[in-house]
Residue, then its C-alpha position, 0 to 999 in steps of 0.5 A: m424581881k432582880y437577883a444576883l446569880a450567886y444568890l439564886l445558885y447558893g442562897f446568899h450574896l457573895c462577899a466583897p473584899f471589904n466585907l471580908i475585913t469587917m465580918e466574922s469568919a464563915i465558920e463562926q457564922l455557921n455556929h449561930y444558925d439553927f437549921n431547923a428553925p421555921d425561918v430557915q424552912q421559909f427561906i428554903n421555900n422562898i429560894s426554891s420558888i424563886q429558882l423555879i421562876v428563873k428556870d421557867a424564864l430561862k426556858l421561855t427565853q431559850e424558846h424565844f431565841k430558838n424561834s427567832y433564829n429559825s425564822n431568819h435562818i437560811p439552810i445552806t448545803f454544800k456539795p463536794g468540791d464547792 
């Protein structure tokens, strides 16, 4: 699965400059939504589960980089005057 970062953070795709010319304003769009609709609840559940998957993937990646760094790292100590 590939998602844009803005989609994962905010739940929608950012607009390109061309989209701003052709679409109605964001304020007008909000008036068309029924936030209690079952589709909205399903979207919230989906985006929440995707965010959990991404968090787990980030933790796994951090652990991988940590292990890689620690396996190749040689500690260096300095004494005064070095």
